N, C-alpha and C positions, 0 to 999 in steps of 0.2 A: 493589481498582480497577483496571480495565482501562484500557488506552492507549486503547482506541480510543471510551471515553464520552464522554468530550468533544470539541470540535470539535477536530478534526486541523491546522488553521491556525495557526501562531504569529502573523498578520497580512498585509499584503499590503505587500510591497516588502519592503527593505531596511531595517536601523533608522533610515538615514538619511533617508530619505524620510517618515518621523512619521506612516505608516498613513494618507494623505490619499486615495491612490486616484488623484491627478492622473496622467496618462498624459503621456510624455516626449516633446521636440521628435523627429520621425524624419527625421535627416537624410538620406535619400533622397527627399527633396522636394525638398532643393537639388541633388542629379545629377536629376530629374526638367525642373527647370525650367530648368539650363541647356541639355541635350538638347533641348527646345523651343524655345528661342531657335537653338541653331544650328539646325535644322532650316527653321525659319521663316527665318531670313536668307537658307539654299540655296534653297529654294521658293518664296519669295515675289518676283515680277518687281520689276526696278528701274524701270519705270514705269507710268502706265496707259491706255497708246494701245489702238483699237481695232483687231482684223485686217484686212487687207485681203492682195488678191491681185494679181501684174503684171496682168493681165488688167483687174481690177479703175480699176487708176491707169490704165490707158489711156483707157479711159474717162473718167476725170476731168480726163485732159489735155486729153480733146477738149471737154470744156466749160469749159475756162479756170479749174478750180476750184484747181488746186495753183498754190500761191507757191512753196516748195522742198524740195526731197530732203535726208535729210543721212542720208550712209552711216557706220555705228559698224561698226568690225573687219570691215570689207568683209562685212558678212554679214547685217547688221540695217539696214535704213533705213527711215526715220520721214519720213512726209509732213505737213507743217505747211502747211492750208489757205489759201487768198486771206479777206480780212475780208470779202468779200461773201459769198463760198459758205458762208462759217460760220456767218454772220447770215440768210442767206434760207434755205440745205436744211439744215448736219450739224448745227445747235446745238441741238436738242431732242430728236436722237439720240443724239451724244455724252454730253450730262449726264443721260438716263437709264439711258444704260449705262454709263459710268464718270465719276469726274472730271475734266474737260476743262475749260482753259480757251482765251482768244481766242488766246494767244500760241502755241498747239501746244506739241509736238507731235499728229496730232491719229490719225494713221494709222500702220501699220507691216506691213510684209510683210519675206518672204527671199528673198534671194537667193543663188547659188552662189558660190565660192569664185572660178573663172573668170570668173566673168559682172561684164563694166562697163557698169555703171547709166547713167556718162553718156553713151558711146554708145548704150545704148538710149535713153536719154531724146530724144537730141537726132536717133535715125533716127526717133522718132514725131513728133517736133515738125514733120521736116522734110515727112515725108508727110503731115501734118496741115494745114500750110500755120500753125503755130503761133510765136507768140514764144519761145526758150529759158526754159526752167527754170533756177535755179540749182540744181547738187549740188555738196554740200560734202561730206566727208572728216573721220572724227573717230576715232581709236584709246583705247577706255576699259578699265580692269581691275578686276576687283571681288576685291579681297584677302581680304575677310571669304568669303568662298564657297570663297576658295584656301586660305585659312585652317581652314578647318571641313575639308577632306579631309584634312590632316593633323593635326590634332589629336584627330576623331573616335575613330580607332584608339586611340587612348593612352588617350584616355575611358574605350571601353570596356576596356581590358585592366586600368585602373585598379579601378573599380567591380567587375568581375569578381574581383580579385585580395582586396579589402577585402569583400564578400560569404563569400568561401570563408575566409579569415582568421577573419571572426567565428564562422561555423558552425565550426570546428574550434575555437574558443573557447571554445565549450558557449552560444552565443548572445550574447542582451542580457545588461546588468548588468555588475557590479564584475568578475567574470571573463570576460565575453563577448571585451573587446577582447583583439587580440595582443598588444599591449605589458602589458596586465592580468591573463594567463593565472596566474602566478604569488600572485596576491593570493588572499587568502581567503576563502570563499562565506559566511562566518557569519552569521547575521542576529543583528542587534543590537537587545535592549532595554533601554529605561532607563527614565526618568519620562515620555517623550513618547512610548510606545511601549509601556504597561503590559499583562502580557499578565492578561485578566479570572480566573482559574483559584488559585485559593487553598487551602489545606490546609483548607478544609472541605469541598470538592468531593473530596477524597480519603478514601475512608472503608473499613475492612476493614484496613488498615494501621497499626497504633498504632504498633507499637516500629518500623519503620522508619519513620514517620512524626516518631516523639520524635529519631531520630539524625539527618535530617536538618533537623529545625526548629533543632538546635543548631547546625547549620554557618551557617544563616542569621544566626543571634546571632551567632555570629563574626564576620561583618563588619559586623554594627550594633553590636557591644560589644565591642571587641578587647582593651580592655584590664583588661577583667573577668579576661580568660585569661591575657593576657600578665603581667600584676603578679604571679603566682605561678610565673612562669618557664615557663611552658606555651608552645608553638607551636603558632599555627593549622593545622590539617592539609590537607595538598596535595590529595588527591586521595578523590573518596569515588566508589567504584565499585558501584552500583546491577546485582546480579544476580540471576536472577527465569525462571522459564516464561515463554513469550509469553501476552500479554495480561494479566497483574498487575497492571500500572499502573505498571512503569515511567517512561517516559515521560509519563505523568500526573504523576508526583511529582516531575517537574523541571519542568513547566508549573508546579505548585506554587511550585516554588521560585522560578521567574521571578516569578510573579504576587507573592510575599511579601517578596521580598529589594529592598530599596531600594538596591540598585548595580546597574550594566549588567551583563546576562548575554548571552552569545555562545550562539549553538545552533547544531550543522549536525550532519552527519551521517560515520561516517567513510569513507562510499564519494566525500564532498566532496573528499578527500586524493588519492583514486586517479585517475590522466587518463594520458594515451595519450605525454606528451612525459616526458622523461627528467629529474628535479630539479624537476617540476612539485609534486610531494607536499611534498617536504621543503622548497620555497620557500615555501607557503599554510602549512605548521605553523608557518615562521619569522614569517609575516607576522602571523598569527592569535595569537599571543604577544606581536609586536610592539606591534598594537591594545590587548591587554590590558593588558599594562603601563603603557599611555599612560591607558590612564580605571582604574586599580586603585584600589578596591579592588575585582573585579568575578568572574564566574563562568562558566567555559567548561565547555559540557554536551557533549559528542559521543557521541550515538545510537549503537548498533549497534559501539562501537569494535574490533568482532573483524573488519571489514573491513579495519581497518588494522595490529593489533596483533595478529594470531599469529605463532607460535611460528614463531621465524629456524632456517632452517635444511631446514624441511620442505617437499618438491613443488618445488626448487630445483633446476636444475640446472649443474652446475661451472661454474664462469665464465663465468656468466651474472651481468649486471646487473641484479640484480631492485630495481625501482623501490617495490615495495611495503615492502621491510626497509629502504631509504634514508630511506622517508618515517617508519617504526617507531624509527629511530636518532636523527632530527631529532627525534620528540617525546618520544622517552627522553629525550635533553639538556636539552630545554627545560621539561620537568618538574623536573629535577633532576639539574643541571650544574653547572660554576662558576658562571655568572649564574642567582642565585637570583630565582626569581620573588615578591616578596614582594606580599602580597594578592589573589593571584592563586591561584582555587581551579578543581582540574577535577573535572569530574564526567561519569562516564562511565555506562552503560548497554550490559548483551549479557546475550542467553541464551543462550549457550557459553563460561562461564569457563574450560572446559576447551582450549579452543586456542589462549587466551593467550598471550604471551611471560613467561615467570618476571619477567626484567629489569621490566616493566612492574606489576608485583602486590607487587613486594616493598614494605616501610615505603620512606618517604621520596617515594614516586610515589603510588601509591591506599594512602592509611594506613586506609582504612576501607572492608571490604566490608560493605555492606547486603545481607542477604539479603530479597530480596520473592517470599515464596510463596503459592499459593493461597489463600486466605481459609478459616477456620475457620467452624466451625456462625456464631457471634456476628459475623462478619467482612462473611458470605455477608448474614446480616440487616440488617447495616448499609448493604450496597450497597446490597440492593433496596429500601432506604428513599430513598436518594438517587434510584435509576431511577426510582421510583412516584410520584415527585413530580409532575413534567411529564403523570402519565396520568390518568385521569378512569376511579379504578377503584369497582368495586362494594362492597358492606360488607362481602361473603363474603372478599374480599382481603385475606391477612395475610402480612405480608413474614417471620412467624415463621415460617409455615408452609412459605411456600416455600423461606425457607433451610436448613429442615430437610431437604427434599426434592429439594435440589440439592448433594448432597455431590461432593468436586472440581471443582464450579463454578471457573475464574477469574472478573475483576472483567468482560472482554470477552463470555463466555459468558453473564454471568447481565445484561450490556445488551443481549444479542440476544435473549434470552428477554423481555425487556420490550418489546424496539419489536414480536417476534414476534407477541408476546397483543396488542397493538393495532392488528397489522395484522390479523388474525385475527376482531378482534372488528369492527373498521371493514368489513372484507366480509362479514360475515355481518346487519348492517346495527345493529347494537347501539350502543345510546348511553355505554355505558360497558364496563370490557372486564372481566369475570368472571374466578372462577378454572377457570372450566375451559377460560377461554383461554389461560391461563397452562399448565395441564396438556398442552392440546395442542402449545405453543408450546415447550414442556419436551421432547415426543415428538418434534417435530421438530426437535430441537436434535441429541440423543440420535441418532434412528433413521433421520433423513434423510424429506423429502416422500413422504408417501402417495401410492399408485400406487392410486389409485381405479381405473383403467382394467384392471389388470394382468389379466391371465384366467389363472385357476390353474384344474386341473383338480380335480374334488372325490377321486379319488386323491390328488394332492400334498398339497390342502390336511388331509384327512387326517392323514398322516404328520406333518404340521407341527403339527398339533393336540397325535397325541400324543407328539410329542419336545418340547415345552412344557410339556405335563403332567407330564411324566416332571422334566422340573428341578422346576416347581413342589413335587410331592409329596415328591423329596427333598430338598427346600431347605427344606420344610414339617416334615419328619419327623429333622430333624439339626438337634442342639443349634447344634453353630458357626458356622452357617451363617447367611448375614445374610438376614433374612425379605425372600423374596419377594412385593414388594405391588403388581404389575402384569404381566399377560401379555398379549400380544397375537399374535395371527395376521393381522393387519392387512399388507399388504406393504410397506416403504418402504424409503427409499434404492434402490442399486444393485441390490442381491441380496439384500437380509433377506427373506424372507419369513415370519419370524416373531423375534420378541426379548421379552427379559424385562428388568423393572428391579427392583432392589434396595433396599434403602435400610440401608446399613452403616456400622457404628458406628465413627465417625473412629478409630483406635489406629494408632500409629505398631509395635507389638510381635505377632507372631502368633506363635502356638505350634503346636508339631507337630499336637496335636488338628484346630484350626483350617483347617489348610493340608488336612489329607486330608481334612473333612468338605467342604471347597470344591473340591477332585478327584471326590469322589463324586457331589457335585452337578451338577457339570461335564458327567460321566457321562451324568445320570440321563436327557439325552435319546437319546442312542446306545442304551443298555439298553432305553427302554421299546419304540423302534422294534424292537429284537432280542427282545423279550417279546411286543409283540402283532404283526407280521406275520412274525416269522423271518426279518428280514432286515435289512441295515443300508440307510440310503442315504447319499449324501456331505454332505447335512446336517449333521454332526456335525465339520466336517472345522478351523471357528473353534476350538470346545472341546476337540477334541485339540490345536491349537498351544499351549492356554493351557496343558491338564494337561500336557505337553510337557516345557516352561519351568519351571514350577513343580516339577515333580520334579525336575529336575536340579538347580532351584538348592537343594531341598530338601539333595540330596546332596552335591553339588560344592561350595556357596558355604556354607548356614548350617548343614554341619557336623549334619544331623538322621539322620545313617543310621552302626549302629555297625558295620558290616562297613568300609566306606569311612574311619568315624573324625572325629574332632573337627577335621578340614582345613577351607581355604576355597582353591580354587583361581580366585579372581575375576581374569578376567582384563581387561586396560584397554587395548583396542580392537589388542592383537598376534596376528590370526587365525592366523597360521603361529606362534607361539612357546606350547606349553601349558606350563603349571611341575607336569607329573607324566606317567609313565611311559606307555606304550601297556598294560602292564597294570590300573595303576590306571586309565584309560582303557576298558579293556573291565569293570573294576568296578562302575566309574560307569553305563555304559551296561545290564549286568545289575541291580543296582540299583533306576533309575529304572521299569527296563520290570517288574521283582517291583512297586514299589509301587501302579503304574497297576491291574496284574492283580488285586492284593488291591483294591483299591478297586471294580473293576469287577463282582467277586463280592460284593463287602458290598453297590454297590446295587441288582444283580439279588436281592439275598435282600430288600433294605427293600420295591423296588418289587413282587414277588410277594407280599408280606406283606399291600402294599394296595393288591393289586390292583383292590378295586371303586374307591378312591379316585382310581386313576388313569383309569377309564373314567369314573367322573362329573367328573373337571377338564375329559375331554378332550370330552366330550359337552356339558358347557357352552363350550367354548372356541367349537366346531363352531357351537352356538345362538348365541352372541352375540359372538363375534370378539375382543371383550375384556372380561377378567375382572379383577377389581379385591380389596383385600385382604378387604372384608366377603364377596366372593363366596366366596374361598377359606374364611372360617370357615363359613361358611353348608354346604360341602359337607363340608371336611372337621375341625370342630369347629376351636375355639383350640388355637394352639401347645401341644403338651404341657412347657412350660418355664414358669416361672416367672420371664421377664423382661421390662424394658419395650424397645422399640428406639429409637432415636434421635428419634426423634420427638417419642414419648412421655415421654423423659426430660427434653426441653428445655422441652418446656410444660409441664413437672409445675416445674419451675425457675419461671416466672411465677406458680404458684397461691400467695402469700404464705408461700413456705417450705414447704407440706407437701405430702410424698411419697402419693401413691396406693397404695393397700395393692395391690391389683389392677388388671392393665391393662385400662383403659377400651375400651368397644367400639370400634373404627373405622370412619371416612363412608370413602364413595367418594373426598373429596377430600384424605384422607390415603394415596390410593394412588399415592403416586410414591417413589422414584427412585435415583438411576443411579451404577452405573457406568457402564462401556460398553454398548450391548444387545448380546445374545445373537442373534447372525444364523447360528445352528446350523443353521436348515433351509432355508439357504438355496442 
């Protein structure tokens, strides 16, 4: 079952939030309000008197409208009107413009620092023969405005510093604050934030599921095991290729276990600051001890658990190694973590440190491989439930026609089939939609607008026909059940799909027949056109690797002998001499040459069959198993393929005496597509 088959999210927020989704208060609003208040204090004037000029004031003196002048700080002059002038002339105007009272002041104007208002007023009153007007002086200070200019730079610096520290600390949340940077980032799932995934959602992994279910039982019923003197395992490592369901298995454990579940990734320990990774490990195990019994799940543990001493400079302070050392100590050091079980997942166990894999730390290593045919049927049944399928869709057929598919790929096939059916306006997903989805997953998107010259299309047709004919008449080849010359993917002009038997051991005859089938396309080009193209490049890569494996690894060559020169990543260290290397090269070339001549003899004897298949491909572009039977006749071998064998098991234990006639729906699939005509 694939990691991607279910919702990737583990919930909203961390474990303490309870998954309610309520937003947290943003403290930046406090900074905003304070800044706004200070700006208002600085910008809003201290009075609401209306602006006038000195010339206007002289006119008011001439009409006996001014009662007194008030000079503030030798700059600002306030005018207070007489009661009569206020009531008869200015009351309506002042109250409509600003809030004003009868007592005043009512108007204001500014004078220069070197100007003497008393002298100016006395001169005007003398010239106009008016009575003197009272002129008073006052000195005022705006303390708030003064403090604003002192505090504003400090506030700006503090806000900027807090913002930078939050960014460096990884944003909001437990690890976002500068003082919480060493805190663990693990998500906690308990009774308040329960995961909805259970073991019922995990299909195709029965053996691994049994092992993991036992771990859950350890925590639920510890006395059942400790009474006999046994100890609860400290660590469980899930190992397998990408997409096989390691993370999904951990989600199921979180959903089934009635204990707190801490979930995080190996990269969550990695930080730019020295000592942060080790600090987060300590904090994680401290929280786990407080909530024991519990489970800690570390996804992609290879991010922090790589073997020490590799790719490090002498004298350098390797933060990742410090984090790993702390993890090793916490898992099995002087202080034993009773009731804390560590689960981890990785698809690269070869790079992990040996101290991390020893018993006492990871006591169990559970292999989660790609599912077999029965496991694929179970996975298809899970993913077909939410899809509206037609009556011709059978999970058993799909499982038999998708060997080598992981759970994530099966989920992708089901999703693509539903999208294809919706695109063409169908009310249900038919078997043909699943065939098209498998084609897309294997060969890529169909290039309908790709222009191919008639000459190139003819080369591709004969190339693929060569593969089909050779595979049809060689006993140990997987049955080629579908051939296409429709361009797909980036560079695939044609591809073939096989229905291989699921097996783990291969004989010499099987490998030699596979080499011949791979050479069928190049030999067909040579026979028909008298020249070869670059389309066989993918075929040559595969047969070169296969022949060198036969000679140098599997001991299938008499001259080289029964030896295996398996290299474990040391590219510059060869465990054999130059003479042996030359012998390996010669024998590999001999195998390829002998297979080439054998393939050529086979195609020359079936030249008419080659022509019929190629012309059918040029006419239809895609041919199925039924077309091959009509063109070439039944395969001359009394064998059932994988699909027929698996379907026969469901017929009340009866085994058919002869191979049933295949249908177009049986015409699928896949190892990797043959891009030999690219």
